[in-house]
C-alpha positions in Angstrom: -9.3 16.3 89.0 -10.3 18.2 92.3 -8.0 21.1 93.0 -9.7 22.1 96.3 -8.2 19.3 98.4 -5.6 21.3 100.3 -6.1 20.8 104.0 -4.2 21.3 107.3 -1.2 19.0 108.0 -3.2 17.3 110.8 -6.2 16.6 108.5 -3.8 15.4 105.8 -2.1 13.0 108.3 -5.3 11.6 109.7 -6.9 11.0 106.2 -3.8 9.2 104.9 -3.6 7.2 108.0 -7.2 6.1 107.7 -6.6 5.2 104.0 -3.5 3.1 104.9 -5.8 0.6 106.6 -7.6 0.1 103.4 -4.3 -0.4 101.5 -3.2 -3.0 104.0 -6.6 -4.7 103.6 -6.0 -4.9 99.9 -2.5 -6.3 100.4 -3.8 -9.0 102.7 -6.7 -9.8 100.2 -4.2 -10.1 97.4 -2.2 -12.5 99.4 -5.2 -14.6 100.1 -6.1 -14.7 96.4 -2.6 -15.8 95.5 -2.8 -18.6 98.0 -6.0 -19.8 96.5 -4.5 -19.6 93.1 -1.7 -22.0 94.1 -4.4 -24.5 95.5 -6.3 -24.7 92.1 -6.4 -28.1 90.4 -3.9 -28.8 87.5 -4.4 -30.1 84.0 -2.0 -32.6 82.6 -0.6 -31.6 79.2 -0.8 -34.7 76.9 0.2 -33.2 73.6 3.8 -32.9 72.4 3.8 -29.3 71.2 6.7 -28.2 69.1 7.9 -24.5 68.7 10.1 -22.7 66.3 12.9 -21.0 68.2 16.2 -19.3 67.4 18.0 -22.6 68.4 15.7 -24.7 66.3 12.6 -26.7 67.0 11.9 -27.2 70.7 9.2 -29.1 72.6 7.3 -27.6 75.5 9.4 -29.3 77.9 12.5 -27.7 76.4 11.0 -24.2 77.1 11.5 -24.8 80.8 15.2 -25.0 80.6 16.6 -26.0 84.0 13.6 -24.7 85.9 10.4 -26.5 87.0 8.1 -23.7 86.4 7.2 -21.9 83.1 5.2 -18.7 82.4 4.1 -18.3 78.8 2.8 -14.9 77.6 0.6 -15.1 74.5 1.5 -12.1 72.3 -1.2 -11.2 69.8 0.6 -11.7 66.5 -0.8 -14.1 64.0 0.8 -15.2 60.7 1.0 -12.4 58.1 -0.2 -9.7 60.6 1.4 -6.3 60.0 -0.2 -4.7 63.1 1.8 -4.7 66.4 -0.6 -4.7 69.3 0.0 -1.7 71.6 -1.3 -3.6 74.6 0.9 -6.7 74.2 3.9 -4.5 73.4 3.1 -2.4 76.5 3.1 -5.5 78.7 6.2 -6.9 76.9 8.2 -3.8 77.8 7.9 -5.0 81.5 9.2 -8.5 81.0 13.0 -8.2 80.7 13.3 -6.5 84.1 11.4 -9.1 85.9 13.0 -12.0 84.0 16.5 -11.1 85.4 15.1 -12.3 88.7 12.6 -15.0 87.6 15.3 -17.1 85.8 17.1 -17.3 89.2 14.1 -18.4 91.1 13.0 -21.6 89.3 10.9 -19.8 86.7 11.4 -19.6 83.0 9.4 -17.0 81.0 8.8 -17.3 77.2 6.6 -15.2 74.9 4.7 -17.3 72.3 2.9 -16.1 69.1 1.4 -18.0 66.2 3.3 -15.9 63.6 6.4 -17.6 62.1 9.8 -16.9 63.8 10.9 -14.9 60.8 8.0 -12.5 61.4 8.7 -12.2 65.1 12.5 -11.5 65.1 12.5 -8.1 63.3 9.9 -6.6 65.8 11.7 -8.0 68.8 15.0 -6.4 67.5 13.3 -3.1 66.8 11.9 -3.0 70.4 15.2 -4.1 72.0 13.6 -6.9 73.9 15.8 -9.7 75.2 13.2 -12.3 76.3 12.8 -15.6 74.4 10.0 -15.2 71.7 9.1 -18.4 70.0 6.5 -19.4 67.3 3.7 -22.0 67.8 2.8 -21.7 64.1 3.3 -25.5 63.5 1.3 -26.7 66.5 -2.1 -26.5 68.1 -0.7 -24.8 71.2 -2.3 -21.4 71.0 -5.7 -22.9 69.8 -5.6 -25.4 72.8 -4.8 -22.5 75.2 -7.9 -20.7 73.8 -6.1 -17.6 72.7 -6.2 -18.3 69.0 -9.3 -19.2 67.0 -9.9 -20.8 63.7 -12.1 -19.3 60.9 -14.6 -22.1 61.6 -14.7 -21.3 65.3 -15.4 -17.6 64.6 -18.0 -18.4 61.9 -19.9 -20.7 64.3 -20.0 -17.8 67.0 -18.6 -20.2 69.5 -15.2 -19.1 70.7 -14.1 -19.8 74.3 -11.9 -17.2 76.0 -11.5 -16.5 79.7 -13.9 -19.3 80.5 -16.6 -17.6 78.5 -18.0 -18.9 75.2 -19.5 -16.3 72.9 -19.1 -14.8 69.4 -15.8 -13.1 68.6 -14.1 -11.7 65.6 -10.5 -11.6 66.7 -8.3 -14.6 65.7 -5.8 -13.7 68.3 -6.2 -12.7 71.9 -3.7 -12.1 74.8 -3.2 -14.1 77.9 -0.7 -15.8 80.3 -0.5 -19.6 80.9 1.5 -21.1 83.7 3.0 -24.6 83.7 4.8 -27.0 86.1 7.1 -29.9 85.2 7.5 -32.6 87.9 10.4 -34.8 88.5 9.1 -37.5 86.1 8.8 -35.0 83.3 5.1 -34.7 83.3 3.9 -31.2 82.5 0.7 -29.5 83.9 -1.2 -26.4 83.2 -1.6 -24.8 86.6 -3.2 -21.4 86.0 -4.3 -19.1 83.1 -4.9 -15.4 83.1 -6.8 -13.7 80.2 -8.2 -10.3 79.3 -7.5 -7.7 82.0 -5.7 -10.2 84.0 -2.6 -9.1 82.2 -2.7 -5.8 84.1 -1.0 -7.4 87.0 2.2 -7.7 84.8 2.2 -4.0 83.9 4.1 -2.1 86.5 3.5 1.3 84.8 -0.1 1.0 85.9 1.0 0.7 89.5 3.0 3.9 89.2 0.1 5.7 87.6 -2.4 4.5 90.2 -0.3 6.4 92.8 -0.6 9.7 90.9 -3.3 12.4 91.3 -4.6 11.9 87.7 -4.3 8.0 87.9 -4.4 6.2 84.6 -6.1 9.2 83.0 -7.7 7.0 80.4 -10.4 9.5 79.5 -10.4 9.2 75.7 -13.0 7.5 73.4 -11.9 4.0 74.5 -11.4 4.5 78.3 -8.5 2.1 78.3 -4.9 1.9 77.2 -5.9 2.5 73.6 -6.4 6.2 74.6 -2.6 6.8 75.3 -0.3 3.9 75.0 2.0 3.8 71.9 4.8 1.5 70.9 7.7 2.8 73.0 9.4 4.2 69.9 6.4 5.9 68.5 5.3 8.4 71.2 4.3 11.7 69.6 1.4 14.1 69.7 -0.5 12.9 66.7 -4.1 11.7 67.3 -4.6 8.0 68.0 -6.9 5.9 65.9 -8.2 2.6 67.0 -6.8 -0.4 65.2 -8.2 -4.0 65.2 -5.5 -6.4 66.2 -5.6 -8.7 63.2 -9.3 -9.4 63.4 
């Protein structure tokens, strides 16, 4: 960090005023991208996916509740996995606050993992999360959404994620999928976000980006693995990289 930036009040004012024009440019660009996103074509969902929930089995249509729009966050947690992904948990920490408002604006939000419900509930309780977390263990949902991969796919070296097909070793990857249910009950996949697209849902990064040190991800991985912990595990011990259920 440069410690030699102190200038006169006038120079400070002029520099920040000039930068504001760039900030406004970014805001307008973001609005244009959001408008383009809403104009993307939709894909009709033809499978009758069933999920394991605390209220019993539910179909994809049931996850909408009374709303016409559904956001699904794909949390990396496969069957029998004893590692809790710091990145997914970091994002999940931001859900409940937003959900207080989304649920009143025609949007339902549900977190989905392939691990059975009995493996999800203890971790959800530990973290204190209130959002609905359901299991897609008995369906092809995560595989069809291209966030989970079979042993055969991994062995073939042809796994498709974020519109790119290449070799991968992870059986589970994160992402967000957005659906719309029309008046006739038909369901459409309207948008997906994968990989770093999830950063848009992490408000902590917006706070950090305003600070002098920024994200300060200067460790060996140059990303959130350098510093993010599960929110009940922050301490001073060194961080070791862990594969999320590869």
